[in-house]
N, C-alpha and C positions, 0 to 999 in steps of 0.2 A: 262549981258554977253550972255544971250540966243539970238539965232537967228534961223530963219527957217532952218531946215536941208535940204540939197539937197541929192538926191538919188545917190548911186554909179552908174557909167556908164562904160560899156565895151569899152575900147579905141582901143585895138588891139588884135589880136590873132596870134599865130605862130603854124605852122604845119610842122614837119620835122622828128620827131621820128616815129619809126615803131612799137612801142608797148606802153604799159601803162607808163605814166609819174609818176615817184616815188617821185621826189623832185624838189623844185624850190627855187631860191634865187636871190636877187638883189645885184649888186655891190654898193659900198658906193656912187659912183657918179651918179648912175642911168643910166649909159651908156650901161650897159650889164646886161643880165639875164642868169643865169646858170640853166640848167635842167638835171636831170638824168632820165634814163628810163630802163625798162626791156629789151630793145633792146641792152643792153651792151654799149651804147654810152653816152658820156657827150656832151651836146651842149651848146654853148655860143651864145646867140642871141643879136644882137646890136639893141638898141632902135631907132637909126636913120634908117629910112625906106630904105635909099639908100645902106646901108651896109649889106653884106651877113652874114649869121650865120656860125660859125665854128663847125664842128663835130669832136670830139676827140675820137679816137679809141685806145684802149690799154687794157681795162679790158676784161677778158675772161668770164665774167658772168654779170648778171644784175647789173646796177648801182643803188644802193638803196638810196643814200643820197649825196647831193652836198652842199657846202657852200663856199662863197667868204671869203677871209681873210678880216679883218677890213680895211686894206689899199686898197683892191681890186686888189692887184698885184698877188695874188695866188688864186686858186680854189682847194678845197679838195674834193675828191670823195671816197665813200665807196662802196664795191661791194660784190656780191655773190661769187666772186673768192677768198674771204678771205683776200683781200689786200685793202690798202688805197693808193691813189695816190695824189700827189700835182702837179698841172698843172699851167703853165703860160698861162693866157687866151689871147693868141695872135695866129697868123696864124701858127706858127711853131708847137704848141701843144706839147711842151716838158713836160715830167713828171718824178717825182721821186716816187719810189715804197716803201711803208712801209709794212713790213711783221712781224706779231706776233700772229695774231688771228688764231684759228684753225677751225673757222666756218664762215658763212656768216657775213659780217660786215654791219649792218643795219643803222648805224648813224655815222656821223662825224661832229664835230663842233669845231670852233676856240674859244679860250679864247678872252676876250675883248681887250687884248694888242697884240693879234696875235702871242704870243710866244709859245703857247701850243695848242695841239689838244686833244680832247677826243672822243673815239670811243666806240660803243656798238655792241655786236655780239651775234650770236647764240651759241657761246661757253660759254655763261652765264657770260661773264666778261665785265667789263668796263675798257678800257686801256687809259692811258695818255701818250702823246708823246711830245717831244720838236721839234719845227718847225725848228729853226736855225741849230741845230745839226742833225736833221732828225733821231732821235733815240727814241726807246721805253723806257719809264721811269718806270712805275709800273702798276699793275692791281688791280682792286677792285672786290672782288670775292664772295659776299654774295648772289647773286641772284641764284635761283634754277631752272630757265628756261630761254629761250631766252631773251636777252635784246634788246628791240626795239629802244631805244632812250637814248641819254645822252647829257646834256648841262651844260656849265659853268654858274655860277651866273655872273651878270654884273661886280662884282669886282674880279672875278676869284678865290675866296677863297672856294667856294662850287661847288658841282656837283650834278645835279639831274639825276636820271636814271629811266626808265620805262620798265617794264618787263612783259612777259607772265605769270609770277608767281603771277600776279594780284597786285603787289606792286609797289609803287613809293618810291625810297630811296634817302635820302639826305646824301652826303658824304663831309667830310672835306678833301680838297686837301692836306693840309700840314700833318695832322696826318694819312691820308689814312684810316680813320675809318668811318663807317656808323653812323651818329648821329641821324637819325630817319627814320622809315619806316611808310608809310601810307597804310592802308589795306582796305580802304572803297570801292574800285571798285569791282564789281562783275564779271568782265571779264578781258581778257588780256588788259594791259595798252599799248596803241599803240604809245603814244607821250606825252612828258612833256616838259615844259619850265618855265623859271623864268619870273616873272613880271619885268618890267624895274626898279622898285624900289629895287629889290632884296629881298624883304621881303615876297613875296608870290610866289607860283607856281600854274600852271594849268596843268591838265592832261586830256587826251582823252582816251576813252576805247571802247572795243568791246561790252560793255554793253549799248552802245548808249548814254552814258552820258559824260559830262564835269564837272570836279570838280576843285575848287580853294581853296587852303589851305594857312593859315598863317604859315610860317615855324618857327616863333619864339614861338608861342603858341601851334603849331601843331593842331590848330582847323580848321575844315572844314568851310570855309566862304560862299561859294556859290556852288550850285549844279544845273546843267542845264540838263533837259531831253527834248531837243528840236528836236533831230534827231530821225529818225525811223530806222536807221541802224548803223553799226559800224562807229565811228568817227575816221578818219585816221590821222588828223593833226590839228594843231592850231597855231596861231600867235598873239602875243600882239601888239597892236598899240603902237608906241613909247611914246605917252602921258600917256599910262597906263589905259586909260579910256575905251578901246574897246578890244574885243577879237574876232578873226574870226576863224571859224572851217570849216573843209571839211569832207564830209561823203559819205559812200557808197549809201546813199539815193539820190545821185546826186546833192545835194544842198550845198551851202555855207551859213553859218549863222553868222551874226554879232551880238554880244552880247554887250549890254551897261553895263559895270561893275559898273558904278556909281549908276545906278538905279536897277541893278540886273535883267535885263529883256532882252528878245529877241527883237532886233531892226529891222533887215532885214533878209529876206530869198532870196537868189539869185539862180536862175536856169540858168545855162549856159552849163553845161557839159551833154553829152549824156552818161549816165552810171555813175559809181562811181566817185566822186571828191576825188582824192587821196592825194593832198597836197595843201598847201596855205601858203603865206608869205607876210607880209607887207614890203614895201621898208623902207630904213633906216630913212627916214623923215616921213613916214606914208602917203604921198600924193597918193601913188599907192599901190595896192596889186596884186599879181599874183597867179593863181591857175592852177593845172594840173589834168588830169583825165585819165581814161581808154580809152577815145576816142582819145588819142594820141595828144590832143591839149593843148597848153599853152595859157591862157587868161590873159590879163593885164587890170586891172580895175582902174579907177580913184576913189579915196575914196570919195571926195566931202562932206561927212557928218560931218567931223571934221573941222569946220570952225573957231574954236577958236584960239586965239593967244596962242602960246606955253608958253610964259612967264606968262600969266595969269593962265594957267593950273598948271604950276609949283608952282606959288605963292599960289594957292588954296590948292595944295597938302601939301605944307609946313605949311599953316595955320591950316589945319585940321589934321596934323600929317601924317605919312606915312601910307600905306595901312594896314588895320586891326586895327589901333588905333582909327579910327573914330567909331561913334556909329553904331552898326550893327542892322539895321531895317529889320528883317527877314520876309519872307512870308511862306506859307504852303508848298512851293516847295523847300525850303531850300536855296533860293537866298537872299543874303544880299548885302546892299550897301557897296562898298569898301571905299568910301570917305564921310561920312556924309554930310558935307556942300557943297561939290562940285557938287551936283546933278544938272543936266540940265533938261529942260522940252522940248524935241523935240515934234513937233506938227504935223508931217505928216508921211506918210507911204511909205514903200519901194516897188519898182517894181522889180520883178525878170527879169533877162536878158533872152531873147529868145535864144534857141540853134542856133549855127552858122552853115553855110553851107559848111565850109571847105575852103573858100577863105579868104585872108587876109582882115581884116576889116579896115575901115577908121574912124577916130575919129568922123566925123559928122554923118555918117550913124549909127555907133555903138551907139551913144548917143540916137538917136531916136528909134532904134530897141530895145535897152535894156529896154525901157519904154513902148513899144507897146505890144499888146497881153494880154490875160487874165492871171491873177496871179494864180499860183498854191501853193501859200504860206500858210502853216499852221499858225494859229494865236496864238500859244502858249497855255498856260493852260486855258485861258478864251476864247478859240476860238469859233467863229461862222463860218458860211459858208464863203469861200473866195470870194472876189469881185475884180474887175479889178482895178489895180493901187492903191493898198492900202498898207501902212506900217503896221507893227504889232502895234495894238493900245496900249495905255498906261493904259489899264485896267488890273486887276488881283485881286488876293485874297487880302482881307484887311490886311494891314501890322500889325504884332504883335508888341506890345510895346517893347521898348528896355529894356532888362533885366539887362544891366550892368549900374552901377552908373558912371556918368561922372567923368573923371580923372581931378584932379586939374591942372591948367595951370602951366607951368614951367617958373620961373622968367627969363627975358631976359638975365640978366648977367650970370646966370647958363647955359642957352642954348648956349650963345656965347662961354663960356669956354669949354663946351662939344664939340662944333663944332671945336674949335681950337685943342683940344686933339685928336679928330678923324682925323683931317687933318694931324697932326703930326704923328699919327700912320700910316696913309697911306704912308707918306714919308718914315718912317722907314721900312715899308713892302717893298716898292719899292727898297730901298737901300739894304735890305737883299737879295732880289731877284737878284739884280745886282751882289752882292758879291758871291751868290751861283753860278751864271753863270761863273764868273771869276774863282772861285775855281774849277769848273768842267773843264774849259779850262786848268787850271794849272795841274790838275790831268791827263788830256789827254796828255799834253806835257811831263809830268814826265814819264808816261807809255811809250810814244814813245821813250824817251831817254833810258829808261831801256831796251826796246826791241832792240834798236840799239846797245847798249852796249853788250847785250847778243849775237847778231849776229856777232859783231866784235870779241868777245872772241871765238866763234865757228870757225870763219874763221882762227884765229891765231892758234887754236889747230890743224886744218887740215893742215896748212902750216908747223908746227913744226913736223918733223918726229920722234923726241924723240931720246934717246941715242941708239947708234949702238949696236947690239947684237954680 
């Protein structure tokens, strides 16, 4: 399964914002990229070179977060003006405003089915909204400082939130209760998200670290101290094998979660790298920075067939079930048997000169020039055109006894039960929506009846005196 890894390459860059880029996201069809900025604008960039970008003006403060809906037909934005907006990403730039927060809204994210939004705010709350009715549903209130980020789990049943109170919290959307809090970070938690499997979360912090936890056992699986400044954002590759991070140290770092090590360091931004996101397929990733530039990179290093990756994940169990082969820096392999053996090193991309890049030139330039990459825990002096080597501390023996295999018949039965539960959950969700619509109609009828009775009272002069 192993093959030589290719280096990420800078394919294009966009410049149009007038202040720091705060957030970046790809549409599901890869035809558009949305960005938010401290300049109070949302911009939609078309990946076809001939098409112009759209600048959407409406927020009265910095746009802190943007995200495309799963269908790509809507873009949500969160702002310092305490509002959330839903935009149609076309030339008209029409938007709907959501108001309920009393402080800066720092994060907005869609659920996997596109039916709900979750937002995080400086008012110390996480709020959940319905998209189709465009209404606020409920708040989650246990944080004691600004909430920087909130995301749905892939199945939409859980929510993760990251706060300046140094905690990461997991919430049950149905019961609206906090089911666990993680306290391991030593600084503000700037960002958090779910692993594609839904069984793990990763969080970034102002303590310069990235941590990965298993949300079922509540154990810390991996700890990365690879940045020299605040880590502002992160994004999981859709395969679940890689994690990319963006930091105030101006670098992007790509972490190999299978082997628990730093794989690439990319230099492209002049100044802090503020946000990063993989595309829905993982073929590309985009980053933004305080240099007002949006950079689009071709992934290249994940050359494996997705079917094979999924089969390996199923064979070794989901994340966290595999043997945890730890090292002295707290990094463990997430998938025991799925580990790959990459054999070459990463070249950082050279900073750009402000003009739009062309794929041919960007590929050669991203690999030219001396590397400024740190080489991780076992670092030596940096050298030109070198990936982070696969050296490191001796792995400690696995302290957990292997779990016995599950009989195929039982596994098949359990899978069938889970699938039936999913169907029931979806049915209940549909019934809830219909019940809500019925309640709205009933309320409307009662209001109309009340209005009619008032009108009749005004018309009837009553008995003559």
